[in-house]
Residue frames as qw, qx, qy, qz and C-alpha x, y, z in Angstrom:
[[0.762, 0.429, 0.483, -0.052, 14.57, 15.00, 38.59],
 [0.321, -0.307, 0.498, 0.745, 16.73, 15.19, 35.51],
 [0.529, 0.664, 0.127, -0.512, 15.34, 16.84, 32.38],
 [0.425, 0.610, -0.584, -0.325, 17.76, 14.87, 30.12],
 [0.946, -0.070, 0.316, 0.029, 18.35, 11.32, 29.20],
 [0.119, 0.785, -0.559, -0.237, 21.95, 10.87, 28.02],
 [0.968, 0.052, 0.246, -0.015, 23.09, 7.98, 26.06],
 [0.324, -0.572, 0.610, 0.442, 26.67, 7.06, 25.11],
 [0.783, 0.563, -0.067, -0.257, 27.19, 6.46, 21.43],
 [0.971, 0.051, 0.046, 0.229, 29.69, 4.24, 19.82],
 [0.521, 0.567, -0.188, 0.609, 32.39, 7.00, 19.63],
 [0.497, -0.377, -0.469, 0.626, 34.06, 8.03, 22.86],
 [0.100, -0.295, -0.170, 0.935, 32.63, 11.39, 24.09],
 [0.284, -0.120, -0.492, -0.814, 29.67, 11.43, 21.54],
 [0.119, 0.252, 0.809, -0.518, 26.42, 11.58, 23.27],
 [0.200, -0.454, -0.659, -0.565, 22.74, 11.42, 22.41],
 [0.039, 0.100, 0.514, -0.851, 20.74, 13.90, 24.68],
 [0.218, -0.515, -0.709, -0.430, 16.95, 13.46, 24.82],
 [0.121, -0.219, 0.270, -0.930, 15.07, 16.31, 26.39],
 [0.103, -0.438, -0.873, 0.187, 12.08, 15.62, 28.75],
 [0.167, -0.451, -0.232, -0.845, 9.10, 17.96, 28.28],
 [0.019, -0.350, -0.742, 0.572, 7.02, 19.08, 31.22],
 [0.185, -0.171, -0.484, -0.838, 3.54, 19.89, 29.88],
 [0.273, 0.411, 0.726, -0.480, -0.15, 20.31, 30.43],
 [0.398, 0.722, 0.566, -0.005, -3.12, 21.60, 28.50],
 [0.083, 0.939, -0.068, -0.327, -1.38, 25.03, 27.90],
 [0.588, 0.714, -0.375, 0.058, 1.74, 23.41, 26.23],
 [0.910, -0.243, -0.117, 0.314, 5.14, 22.39, 27.49],
 [0.173, -0.900, 0.396, 0.059, 8.55, 23.55, 28.83],
 [0.945, 0.174, -0.066, 0.268, 11.65, 21.81, 27.28],
 [0.384, -0.810, 0.311, 0.315, 14.99, 22.65, 29.01],
 [0.741, 0.651, -0.158, 0.051, 17.59, 23.00, 26.20],
 [0.560, 0.413, -0.530, 0.486, 20.70, 23.18, 28.35],
 [0.624, -0.760, 0.055, -0.174, 21.65, 22.85, 31.98],
 [0.259, 0.680, -0.637, 0.255, 25.43, 23.09, 32.88],
 [0.450, -0.388, 0.711, -0.376, 24.98, 21.05, 36.08],
 [0.862, 0.112, 0.413, -0.271, 23.15, 18.11, 34.40],
 [0.829, 0.548, -0.096, 0.059, 25.16, 17.95, 31.17],
 [0.090, -0.777, 0.616, -0.097, 28.51, 18.16, 33.01],
 [0.725, -0.209, 0.651, -0.083, 28.07, 14.42, 33.65],
 [0.808, 0.508, 0.296, -0.014, 27.73, 14.04, 29.89],
 [0.706, -0.005, 0.186, 0.684, 31.02, 15.84, 29.30],
 [0.164, 0.794, 0.190, 0.554, 29.98, 19.48, 28.80],
 [0.621, -0.515, -0.292, 0.513, 32.34, 21.19, 31.17],
 [0.320, 0.000, 0.106, 0.941, 32.92, 24.48, 29.53],
 [0.237, 0.541, 0.339, -0.732, 30.77, 27.64, 29.30],
 [0.520, 0.654, 0.515, 0.192, 28.46, 28.32, 26.37],
 [0.330, -0.401, 0.129, 0.845, 30.41, 30.82, 24.41],
 [0.257, 0.176, -0.415, -0.855, 28.07, 31.19, 21.35],
 [0.483, 0.332, 0.782, -0.212, 24.62, 30.16, 20.29],
 [0.155, 0.264, -0.529, -0.792, 23.60, 30.03, 16.72],
 [0.632, 0.380, 0.572, -0.358, 20.34, 29.32, 14.87],
 [0.015, -0.188, 0.718, 0.670, 20.32, 27.99, 11.26],
 [0.683, 0.419, 0.359, -0.479, 17.35, 27.61, 8.90],
 [0.162, -0.186, 0.830, 0.500, 17.54, 25.20, 5.93],
 [0.505, 0.284, -0.061, -0.813, 14.79, 25.87, 3.46],
 [0.758, 0.282, -0.364, -0.461, 14.80, 22.74, 1.32],
 [0.921, -0.157, 0.335, -0.122, 14.59, 19.05, 1.96],
 [0.896, 0.340, 0.069, 0.276, 17.72, 17.29, 0.73],
 [0.210, 0.892, -0.274, 0.291, 20.01, 20.14, 1.44],
 [0.868, -0.174, -0.250, 0.392, 23.43, 19.19, 2.79],
 [0.062, -0.923, 0.252, -0.284, 25.61, 21.37, 5.09],
 [0.658, -0.620, 0.426, 0.043, 28.98, 20.55, 6.53],
 [0.810, -0.404, -0.361, 0.224, 31.36, 18.84, 7.47],
 [0.093, 0.827, -0.199, 0.518, 32.76, 21.69, 9.51],
 [0.750, -0.461, -0.304, 0.364, 35.10, 21.79, 12.62],
 [0.015, -0.947, 0.264, -0.184, 37.52, 24.26, 14.30],
 [0.766, 0.251, -0.432, 0.404, 41.18, 23.40, 14.81],
 [0.614, -0.601, -0.248, 0.447, 43.12, 23.75, 18.01],
 [0.113, -0.060, -0.754, 0.644, 43.42, 25.94, 19.98],
 [0.434, 0.029, 0.066, -0.898, 39.78, 26.74, 19.05],
 [0.288, -0.164, -0.922, -0.198, 38.38, 23.19, 19.03],
 [0.438, -0.193, 0.160, -0.864, 34.78, 23.27, 20.09],
 [0.150, 0.254, 0.935, -0.197, 32.09, 21.21, 21.70],
 [0.350, -0.110, -0.363, -0.857, 28.63, 21.50, 20.08],
 [0.285, 0.265, 0.844, -0.369, 25.28, 20.70, 21.36],
 [0.182, 0.032, -0.537, -0.823, 22.96, 20.48, 18.23],
 [0.315, 0.362, 0.718, -0.504, 19.22, 20.75, 18.60],
 [0.025, -0.262, -0.683, -0.681, 16.65, 20.43, 15.89],
 [0.161, 0.299, 0.523, -0.782, 13.81, 22.68, 16.88],
 [0.621, 0.490, 0.085, -0.606, 11.87, 22.61, 13.57],
 [0.669, 0.523, -0.448, -0.279, 11.71, 19.94, 10.94],
 [0.925, -0.244, 0.270, 0.106, 13.99, 16.83, 10.99],
 [0.303, 0.796, -0.519, -0.070, 17.67, 16.31, 10.01],
 [0.970, 0.008, -0.140, 0.197, 20.07, 13.52, 9.48],
 [0.176, -0.918, 0.340, -0.106, 22.85, 14.83, 11.79],
 [0.912, 0.238, -0.225, 0.248, 26.41, 13.48, 11.23],
 [0.340, -0.860, 0.379, 0.040, 29.57, 13.58, 13.37],
 [0.857, 0.366, -0.292, 0.214, 32.99, 12.35, 11.96],
 [0.700, -0.651, 0.114, 0.269, 35.87, 11.56, 14.41],
 [0.528, 0.768, -0.240, 0.273, 38.99, 13.41, 13.41],
 [0.522, -0.761, 0.374, -0.093, 40.93, 12.53, 16.58],
 [0.516, 0.516, -0.682, 0.044, 44.33, 11.13, 15.47],
 [0.095, 0.279, -0.877, 0.378, 44.80, 7.82, 17.29],
 [0.628, 0.005, 0.387, -0.675, 41.16, 7.28, 18.08],
 [0.352, 0.051, 0.926, 0.125, 39.80, 3.70, 17.27],
 [0.410, 0.676, 0.610, -0.046, 36.98, 5.36, 15.40],
 [0.141, -0.560, 0.281, 0.766, 39.20, 7.89, 13.53],
 [0.167, 0.226, -0.539, -0.794, 37.47, 8.90, 10.20],
 [0.087, -0.363, -0.923, -0.097, 34.39, 6.96, 11.01],
 [0.245, -0.247, -0.081, -0.934, 31.01, 8.67, 11.18],
 [0.023, -0.399, -0.871, 0.285, 27.88, 8.32, 13.33],
 [0.214, -0.276, -0.283, -0.893, 24.49, 9.84, 12.50],
 [0.059, 0.402, 0.800, -0.442, 21.24, 10.40, 14.39],
 [0.029, -0.583, -0.507, -0.634, 17.98, 11.72, 13.27],
 [0.097, -0.295, -0.450, 0.837, 17.17, 14.87, 15.23],
 [0.087, -0.485, -0.590, -0.639, 13.74, 16.38, 14.94],
 [0.290, -0.366, 0.202, -0.861, 11.31, 18.67, 16.68],
 [0.829, -0.289, -0.223, -0.423, 9.18, 15.63, 17.57],
 [0.873, -0.134, -0.418, 0.211, 11.82, 13.37, 19.12],
 [0.368, -0.911, 0.115, -0.148, 13.42, 16.20, 21.11],
 [0.894, -0.160, 0.083, 0.410, 16.96, 14.70, 20.58],
 [0.102, 0.952, -0.283, -0.061, 20.19, 16.55, 20.57],
 [0.913, 0.183, -0.162, 0.327, 23.67, 15.57, 19.67],
 [0.410, -0.874, 0.226, 0.127, 26.47, 16.42, 21.98],
 [0.824, 0.462, -0.100, 0.312, 29.61, 16.49, 19.87],
 [0.626, -0.649, 0.081, 0.424, 32.95, 16.71, 21.69],
 [0.040, 0.825, -0.428, -0.366, 36.09, 18.49, 20.49],
 [0.199, -0.397, 0.827, 0.345, 37.86, 16.78, 17.48],
 [0.454, 0.422, 0.784, 0.035, 34.80, 16.04, 15.45],
 [0.090, 0.014, -0.375, -0.923, 33.52, 17.40, 12.22],
 [0.321, 0.435, 0.699, -0.469, 29.72, 18.01, 11.89],
 [0.203, 0.080, -0.483, -0.848, 27.31, 18.26, 9.11],
 [0.434, 0.300, 0.723, -0.447, 23.65, 17.38, 8.45],
 [0.085, -0.161, -0.676, -0.714, 21.11, 16.80, 5.66],
 [0.429, 0.066, 0.284, -0.855, 17.61, 18.27, 5.91],
 [0.129, 0.180, 0.973, 0.066, 14.97, 15.57, 5.88],
 [0.152, 0.769, 0.617, -0.076, 12.05, 18.14, 5.67],
 [0.235, 0.664, 0.150, 0.694, 11.70, 21.59, 4.37],
 [0.257, -0.781, 0.043, -0.568, 12.15, 24.54, 6.76],
 [0.813, -0.270, -0.398, 0.328, 14.55, 22.87, 9.22],
 [0.131, -0.879, 0.222, -0.402, 15.79, 24.97, 12.13],
 [0.799, -0.125, -0.442, 0.387, 18.85, 23.95, 14.25],
 [0.332, -0.914, 0.147, -0.181, 19.90, 25.61, 17.50],
 [0.785, 0.231, -0.375, 0.436, 23.64, 25.19, 18.15],
 [0.511, -0.850, 0.126, 0.016, 25.36, 25.75, 21.53],
 [0.689, 0.506, -0.343, 0.388, 29.23, 26.21, 21.11],
 [0.708, -0.587, -0.192, 0.343, 31.81, 26.01, 23.82],
 [0.418, -0.328, 0.211, 0.820, 34.13, 28.49, 21.97],
 [0.373, 0.754, 0.099, -0.532, 33.39, 31.40, 19.63],
 [0.807, 0.517, 0.243, 0.150, 33.80, 31.00, 16.01],
 [0.361, -0.679, 0.389, 0.507, 37.39, 31.57, 14.84],
 [0.692, 0.670, -0.049, -0.262, 37.59, 32.03, 11.04],
 [0.220, 0.753, -0.620, -0.035, 41.29, 31.27, 11.07],
 [0.255, -0.283, 0.907, -0.180, 40.93, 27.94, 12.66],
 [0.798, 0.286, 0.165, -0.504, 37.93, 26.80, 10.52],
 [0.067, -0.278, 0.892, 0.349, 38.38, 23.39, 8.81],
 [0.759, 0.279, 0.142, -0.571, 36.11, 21.20, 6.80],
 [0.384, -0.095, 0.877, 0.271, 35.91, 17.84, 5.09],
 [0.438, 0.086, -0.484, -0.753, 33.97, 17.31, 1.84],
 [0.639, -0.025, 0.559, -0.528, 30.70, 15.57, 2.81],
 [0.868, 0.401, -0.092, -0.279, 30.72, 13.67, -0.50],
 [0.072, 0.645, -0.760, -0.032, 34.21, 12.19, 0.00],
 [0.848, 0.076, -0.459, -0.254, 34.20, 8.54, -0.94],
 [0.405, 0.241, -0.759, 0.450, 36.73, 7.76, 1.75],
 [0.286, -0.089, 0.558, -0.774, 34.18, 8.76, 4.51],
 [0.287, -0.191, -0.848, -0.402, 31.35, 7.01, 2.59],
 [0.283, 0.162, 0.512, -0.795, 28.61, 8.86, 4.51],
 [0.043, 0.344, 0.883, 0.316, 25.31, 7.24, 3.57],
 [0.264, 0.120, 0.134, -0.948, 23.07, 10.38, 3.13],
 [0.393, 0.309, 0.840, -0.213, 19.51, 9.19, 3.16],
 [0.499, 0.749, 0.359, -0.247, 18.23, 11.52, 0.41],
 [0.605, 0.430, 0.215, 0.635, 19.54, 12.71, -2.90],
 [0.318, -0.443, -0.157, 0.823, 21.30, 15.98, -2.39],
 [0.273, 0.826, 0.470, 0.149, 19.20, 18.90, -3.69],
 [0.109, 0.949, -0.067, 0.289, 21.41, 21.69, -2.49],
 [0.761, -0.357, -0.117, 0.528, 24.89, 22.39, -1.21],
 [0.001, 0.961, -0.093, -0.260, 26.78, 25.62, -0.88],
 [0.682, 0.659, -0.272, 0.162, 29.69, 26.16, -3.32],
 [0.081, -0.728, 0.598, -0.327, 32.02, 26.40, -0.35],
 [0.740, -0.249, 0.578, -0.236, 30.95, 22.96, 0.94],
 [0.877, 0.469, 0.064, -0.078, 31.09, 21.48, -2.44],
 [0.573, 0.700, -0.340, 0.256, 34.75, 22.45, -2.71],
 [0.598, -0.637, 0.471, -0.121, 36.03, 21.28, 0.65],
 [0.264, 0.525, -0.800, -0.125, 39.05, 18.92, -0.01],
 [0.951, -0.080, -0.242, -0.176, 38.70, 15.09, -0.18],
 [0.711, -0.608, 0.347, 0.063, 40.89, 13.19, 2.13],
 [0.860, 0.127, 0.294, 0.397, 42.86, 11.70, -0.81],
 [0.341, 0.835, -0.018, 0.432, 43.90, 15.30, -1.77],
 [0.426, 0.186, -0.473, 0.748, 46.53, 17.12, 0.01],
 [0.462, -0.728, -0.263, -0.433, 44.74, 17.76, 3.33],
 [0.393, 0.257, -0.580, 0.666, 46.12, 19.17, 6.52],
 [0.386, -0.476, -0.012, -0.790, 43.10, 19.94, 8.45],
 [0.765, -0.322, -0.553, -0.076, 42.79, 16.98, 10.72],
 [0.492, -0.782, 0.215, -0.318, 42.84, 17.39, 14.46],
 [0.617, 0.316, -0.664, 0.281, 46.06, 15.91, 16.01]]
């Protein structure tokens, strides 16, 4: 019996993963990852790093981050507390969805995860206070390979659902695509 329902999304390789809870009067068990089951969804690498983030305020925007080759990464993003509007932007040159974005609401209640393949930028907006995200990464963080897009870039035209209440100075200063920008995946 599979513990996951995997749905293909409109962008090649981008998947929605829904976890199935097993529970009784004591509570439940929710499998967060299974290499064997998620291999059919495209996760074929080992988990190299696991990160937990907490975002305190509703409306906070984080992202749009990615790592450039040879450190391109897959991510499995899980919201384990609160709710987020989770966004992936296709940066794969030649892709029919190049520079287009797709979003899913991830929450502790809907038990959805976003499996983001290599070649995508990722970011999110907190829809509730005190959001916690658990990230599984296929490669370790490599500071020299970090890239980012500006989440407010009018070229991307991401329809964030809430007014932005907070953003880091770093994220606010990421380049727009109309500026000199060399960070896209080729």
